[in-house]
C-alpha positions as CSV (number, residue, x, y, z in Angstrom):
1,X,24.7,-0.1,28.9
2,X,22.5,-0.1,25.8
3,X,24.7,-2.6,23.7
4,X,23.4,-5.3,26.5
5,X,19.8,-4.5,25.1
6,X,18.1,-5.8,22.2
7,X,18.4,-3.8,18.8
8,X,14.6,-2.7,17.9
9,X,13.2,-1.0,15.3
10,X,9.8,0.8,16.7
11,X,7.2,1.4,13.8
12,X,4.3,3.6,13.7
13,X,1.0,3.6,11.5
14,X,-2.4,4.5,11.7
15,X,-3.5,0.9,11.5
16,X,-2.5,-2.3,12.0
17,X,-4.0,-5.8,11.3
18,X,-6.1,-6.8,15.0
19,X,-4.4,-10.6,14.4
20,X,-2.9,-12.7,12.0
21,X,-6.3,-13.5,9.9
22,X,-6.9,-9.8,9.2
23,X,-5.7,-10.0,5.9
24,X,-7.4,-6.4,4.5
25,X,-5.7,-3.4,7.0
26,X,-3.0,-2.1,4.4
27,X,-2.1,-5.4,3.1
28,X,1.2,-3.8,1.5
29,X,2.5,-2.5,4.5
30,X,1.7,-5.8,6.5
31,X,3.6,-7.7,4.1
32,X,6.8,-5.4,3.8
33,X,6.5,-5.5,8.2
34,X,6.8,-9.2,7.6
35,X,9.1,-9.3,5.5
36,X,11.7,-6.9,8.0
37,X,11.2,-9.6,10.0
38,X,12.1,-12.3,7.8
39,X,15.1,-10.6,6.7
40,X,16.8,-9.6,10.0
41,X,14.9,-12.1,12.6
42,X,17.4,-10.9,15.2
43,X,16.0,-7.3,15.0
44,X,13.2,-6.7,17.3
45,X,10.6,-5.4,15.6
46,X,7.6,-3.3,18.0
47,X,4.9,-1.9,15.8
48,X,2.5,1.4,17.8
49,X,-1.1,1.3,15.9
50,X,-2.7,4.3,17.0
51,X,-6.1,4.0,15.5
52,X,-6.4,0.5,14.4
53,X,-7.9,-1.9,15.7
54,X,-10.1,0.3,17.7
55,X,-8.8,-1.2,21.4
56,X,-5.9,-0.7,23.2
57,X,-4.1,-3.7,24.0
58,X,-0.4,-5.5,23.1
59,X,-0.8,-8.5,21.2
60,X,1.7,-11.0,19.0
61,X,1.4,-10.4,15.3
62,X,3.3,-13.7,13.1
63,X,6.4,-13.4,16.5
64,X,5.9,-9.4,16.4
65,X,4.7,-7.1,19.2
66,X,1.7,-4.7,18.2
67,X,1.1,-2.3,20.9
68,X,-2.4,-0.8,19.6
69,X,-3.7,2.6,21.1
70,X,-7.3,2.4,20.1
71,X,-7.7,5.9,19.2
72,X,-10.9,5.1,16.6
73,X,-10.1,8.2,14.9
74,X,-11.9,10.1,17.3
75,X,-11.7,14.3,17.5
76,X,-8.8,16.4,19.0
77,X,-8.8,16.0,22.6
78,X,-8.5,12.4,22.1
79,X,-6.1,12.0,19.2
80,X,-3.8,14.1,21.9
81,X,-4.2,12.3,24.8
82,X,-3.3,9.2,22.3
83,X,-0.1,11.4,21.5
84,X,1.0,11.6,25.1
85,X,0.1,7.7,25.5
86,X,2.5,6.9,22.6
87,X,5.1,9.4,23.6
88,X,5.2,7.4,27.1
89,X,5.2,3.9,25.7
90,X,8.2,4.8,23.7
91,X,9.9,6.6,26.7
92,X,9.1,3.5,28.7
93,X,10.3,1.3,25.6
94,X,13.5,3.6,24.5
95,X,15.1,2.8,28.7
96,X,14.0,-0.8,27.9
97,X,15.7,-1.7,24.3
98,X,18.2,-0.3,22.4
99,X,16.3,1.7,20.1
100,X,17.4,1.7,16.7
101,X,15.4,4.7,15.3
102,X,11.7,4.8,14.6
103,X,9.7,4.7,11.1
104,X,6.8,6.2,10.8
105,X,3.9,5.3,8.1
106,X,2.7,7.9,5.7
107,X,3.2,11.5,6.6
108,X,0.8,12.4,9.2
109,X,0.3,11.9,13.0
110,X,2.8,9.2,13.2
111,X,5.2,11.5,11.7
112,X,4.4,14.2,13.8
113,X,4.9,12.0,16.9
114,X,7.9,9.8,15.8
115,X,9.6,12.6,15.1
116,X,8.9,14.8,18.3
117,X,10.4,12.0,20.2
118,X,13.3,11.3,17.7
119,X,14.8,14.9,17.8
120,X,14.1,14.9,21.8
121,X,16.0,11.6,22.1
122,X,19.0,12.1,19.4
123,X,17.4,8.6,17.3
124,X,17.0,8.0,13.5
125,X,13.3,9.0,12.3
126,X,11.9,8.1,8.5
127,X,8.6,8.9,7.5
128,X,7.7,6.4,4.6
129,X,5.7,8.6,2.0
130,X,3.0,6.5,1.1
131,X,0.2,8.3,-1.4
132,X,-2.1,10.9,-0.8
133,X,0.0,12.5,1.9
134,X,2.7,13.9,-1.1
135,X,-0.8,15.9,-2.1
136,X,-1.1,19.7,-1.6
137,X,-2.6,20.9,1.3
138,X,-1.0,18.5,4.3
139,X,-1.2,20.5,7.3
140,X,1.6,18.2,9.1
141,X,4.5,19.9,6.2
142,X,4.2,22.8,8.4
143,X,4.5,21.8,11.9
144,X,7.3,19.2,11.4
145,X,9.6,20.9,8.8
146,X,11.2,18.2,7.4
147,X,14.3,17.3,5.8
148,X,14.5,15.4,2.2
149,X,17.3,13.4,4.1
150,X,14.3,12.0,7.0
151,X,11.9,11.5,4.0
152,X,11.4,8.1,1.7
153,X,9.1,7.8,-0.9
154,X,7.1,5.0,-2.6
155,X,7.7,6.2,-5.8
156,X,9.4,8.3,-8.3
157,X,5.9,9.5,-8.6
158,X,5.4,10.1,-5.3
159,X,9.0,12.0,-5.2
160,X,7.7,14.4,-7.7
161,X,4.8,14.8,-6.4
162,X,6.3,15.5,-2.7
163,X,9.0,18.0,-4.7
164,X,6.6,20.1,-6.6
165,X,3.8,20.4,-3.1
166,X,6.5,21.3,-1.0
167,X,10.3,22.0,-2.0
168,X,11.7,19.3,-0.6
169,X,12.8,16.2,-2.3
170,X,12.7,13.1,-0.6
171,X,16.3,11.5,0.0
172,X,15.2,7.6,-0.4
173,X,13.2,5.9,-2.6
174,X,11.8,2.1,-1.6
175,X,8.9,0.8,-4.1
176,X,6.0,-1.4,-2.8
177,X,6.5,-5.1,-2.7
178,X,4.5,-8.3,-2.5
179,X,4.7,-11.8,-1.1
180,X,4.7,-14.1,-3.9
181,X,4.3,-17.0,-1.7
182,X,0.7,-15.9,-1.1
183,X,0.0,-16.4,-5.3
184,X,-1.2,-20.4,-6.1
185,X,1.1,-21.9,-8.3
186,X,-1.8,-23.9,-10.1
187,X,-2.7,-22.0,-13.6
188,X,-6.1,-21.2,-13.6
189,X,-8.4,-20.3,-16.6
190,X,-8.3,-17.2,-17.5
191,X,-12.3,-16.8,-17.4
192,X,-12.4,-13.0,-16.5
193,X,-12.0,-10.4,-18.9
194,X,-10.8,-7.6,-17.0
195,X,-10.7,-6.9,-12.6
196,X,-10.4,-4.3,-10.8
197,X,-9.8,-3.9,-7.3
198,X,-10.0,-1.2,-4.2
199,X,-12.0,1.0,-2.7
200,X,-15.2,2.3,-4.2
201,X,-13.9,5.8,-3.7
202,X,-13.7,9.1,-6.0
203,X,-10.5,8.9,-6.5
204,X,-10.4,5.2,-7.8
205,X,-12.6,6.5,-10.9
206,X,-14.4,2.7,-11.2
207,X,-17.1,5.0,-13.1
208,X,-14.8,4.8,-15.9
209,X,-14.3,0.9,-15.7
210,X,-17.6,0.6,-16.2
211,X,-18.1,2.7,-19.0
212,X,-15.1,1.4,-21.0
213,X,-17.1,-2.3,-20.4
214,X,-20.3,-0.9,-22.4
215,X,-18.1,0.5,-24.8
216,X,-16.4,-2.9,-25.2
217,X,-19.3,-4.8,-25.2
218,X,-20.5,-3.4,-28.6
219,X,-17.5,-5.6,-29.9
220,X,-17.6,-8.2,-27.2
221,X,-21.3,-8.8,-26.2
222,X,-19.9,-11.6,-23.8
223,X,-17.3,-10.2,-22.0
224,X,-16.6,-11.1,-18.2
225,X,-15.8,-8.4,-15.5
226,X,-15.0,-8.1,-12.1
227,X,-14.6,-5.1,-9.2
228,X,-13.2,-6.4,-6.1
229,X,-13.5,-3.7,-3.1
230,X,-16.0,-2.1,-1.2
231,X,-16.8,1.4,-0.1
232,X,-19.2,4.5,-1.0
233,X,-19.8,4.3,-4.4
234,X,-21.2,1.4,-4.4
235,X,-24.7,1.6,-4.7
236,X,-24.0,4.4,-7.7
237,X,-21.9,2.1,-9.3
238,X,-25.1,-0.9,-9.0
239,X,-27.3,1.7,-10.4
240,X,-25.0,2.8,-13.0
241,X,-24.2,-1.2,-14.5
242,X,-28.6,-1.7,-14.1
243,X,-29.3,1.5,-16.3
244,X,-26.1,0.5,-18.7
245,X,-27.7,-3.3,-18.7
246,X,-24.4,-4.6,-17.9
247,X,-25.5,-7.0,-14.9
248,X,-24.2,-10.0,-17.1
249,X,-20.6,-8.4,-18.0
250,X,-19.7,-6.6,-14.2
251,X,-19.7,-8.2,-10.7
252,X,-19.2,-6.3,-7.6
253,X,-17.5,-8.7,-5.5
254,X,-17.7,-6.5,-2.9
255,X,-14.8,-7.2,0.7
256,X,-13.0,-10.1,-0.4
257,X,-9.9,-11.4,2.0
258,X,-6.8,-10.1,0.7
259,X,-6.2,-14.5,-0.6
260,X,-9.2,-14.0,-2.4
261,X,-8.4,-10.9,-4.3
262,X,-5.6,-12.5,-5.3
263,X,-7.2,-15.7,-6.9
264,X,-9.4,-13.3,-8.6
265,X,-5.9,-11.9,-10.3
266,X,-4.9,-15.0,-11.1
267,X,-7.9,-15.5,-13.3
268,X,-8.0,-12.2,-15.1
269,X,-6.5,-10.9,-18.5
270,X,-6.8,-7.6,-18.0
271,X,-6.1,-5.4,-14.6
272,X,-7.8,-1.9,-15.3
273,X,-6.5,0.6,-12.8
274,X,-8.3,3.4,-13.6
275,X,-7.6,5.7,-10.4
276,X,-7.0,9.2,-10.8
277,X,-4.0,9.5,-8.3
278,X,-1.8,6.5,-7.4
279,X,1.6,6.6,-5.1
280,X,2.5,2.7,-6.1
281,X,-0.7,0.7,-6.6
282,X,-0.1,-2.8,-4.8
283,X,-2.5,-4.3,-6.9
284,X,-1.1,-3.4,-9.6
285,X,2.6,-5.2,-8.8
286,X,0.6,-8.2,-7.5
287,X,-1.5,-8.2,-11.0
288,X,1.4,-8.9,-12.4
289,X,2.8,-10.8,-10.7
290,X,-0.6,-13.1,-11.2
291,X,-0.1,-12.9,-14.6
292,X,-2.3,-10.2,-15.6
293,X,-1.8,-7.2,-17.6
294,X,-2.2,-4.0,-16.3
295,X,-3.6,-1.1,-17.5
296,X,-3.4,2.4,-15.6
297,X,-3.8,6.1,-15.7
298,X,-0.9,7.0,-13.3
299,X,2.8,5.7,-13.9
300,X,4.3,5.0,-11.0
301,X,8.2,4.7,-11.5
302,X,10.7,6.3,-14.2
303,X,11.7,2.9,-15.9
304,X,9.5,0.7,-17.6
305,X,7.8,-2.0,-16.2
306,X,7.3,-5.2,-18.2
307,X,3.2,-5.7,-19.3
308,X,2.1,-2.4,-17.4
309,X,0.6,-0.1,-20.2
310,X,0.0,3.7,-19.0
311,X,-2.7,5.5,-20.8
312,X,-2.9,9.4,-21.0
313,X,-6.6,10.1,-20.8
314,X,-9.6,7.9,-21.0
315,X,-9.9,6.9,-24.8
316,X,-5.9,5.8,-25.0
317,X,-6.9,3.8,-22.0
318,X,-9.7,1.7,-23.9
319,X,-8.0,1.7,-27.0
320,X,-5.1,-0.5,-24.8
321,X,-7.8,-2.9,-23.5
322,X,-9.5,-3.7,-26.4
323,X,-6.4,-3.9,-28.7
324,X,-4.8,-6.0,-25.2
325,X,-8.3,-8.4,-25.8
326,X,-8.1,-8.5,-29.5
327,X,-3.9,-10.0,-28.9
328,X,-4.6,-12.2,-25.3
329,X,-1.8,-13.3,-23.7
330,X,-1.3,-16.7,-24.2
331,X,1.2,-17.8,-21.2
332,X,0.5,-15.4,-18.3
333,X,3.6,-15.1,-17.3
334,X,4.4,-13.7,-13.5
335,X,6.4,-10.5,-13.6
336,X,8.1,-9.2,-10.5
337,X,10.0,-5.9,-10.5
338,X,10.9,-6.1,-6.8
339,X,11.1,-8.1,-4.4
340,X,9.7,-7.4,-1.0
341,X,13.1,-8.5,0.5
342,X,15.1,-6.3,-1.5
343,X,13.2,-3.3,-0.1
344,X,12.9,-4.8,3.3
345,X,17.1,-4.6,3.7
346,X,17.4,-1.4,2.0
347,X,15.2,-0.3,4.8
348,X,16.7,-1.8,7.8
349,X,20.3,-0.3,5.6
350,X,18.8,3.2,6.8
351,X,18.8,2.2,10.5
352,X,21.9,0.0,10.9
353,X,24.1,-1.1,8.0
354,X,25.7,-3.8,9.7
355,X,22.4,-5.4,10.4
356,X,21.2,-5.2,6.8
357,X,24.7,-6.6,6.1
358,X,23.9,-9.9,7.9
359,X,20.6,-9.9,6.9
């Protein structure tokens, strides 16, 4: 009888940390999974990771079982083979445990596999739309044909984006969260005027960050800024910094651990996020909790978030940054719009109201 089996939630994701020290692999999602276990310790959580780590194994991660399929983002044949292995493992797990449902991260291959299994076995399945998967051109939409009830959006922005592109409105909204325990309690010296953090890819538009520093340098010659992250644009940005003679003003810090990025945020006055598209940047929430003022182009939620300013253009962004530098925040108090525990309880409630109530 299924009543004698453990209640189990299966999470299917493209990638997951290969060990507990792997802090740079999808930090918002790993923090969220930790919170699920924290708020509902009696719930058995099993993570299926399809592509990363680049090896096949079963291992323990913070008390949670992870099954890695080592897909390595290979070609179509290998992806199909990975899908077959995932389905076979799900069938085995379904016999051994009481599955309360499946949660897939990003609307893509993981959702496709989870959707097929859930339909065949009459299980709940929700897909968490987390960013660029809400853009037009997602090939999995036609294949899956989701209902709004099966979709969770990361933000109000994602709800609108997905609805506008596919005519289906996600019925649920669960935003990103942060782990406040990772932040130092010691007040740091605010010796970084402007900080950025993220992948150095065209979408993130860090060339705008650098051109703004050039403009601001005319009024603040000693301005100190830094960007945390790595990616294909790093060489172009290095050349740009040299050409604009900003070597003393902009530091490219490269790939840092998650903890090291948070430490940089606690030294920053302003967190500048010039990304052209963002589902809900966890880095912005982390910067807010670190006490920095956030300036970005994309507004994730319809409600106003304290110390987060939205710019409609590059010119307005530059004006906002200059105004904030002219009127520095002397307190740098943490701002926490959403707790990760509340978000985790909301997620568990979609699958099992009784478990959410107990937690």
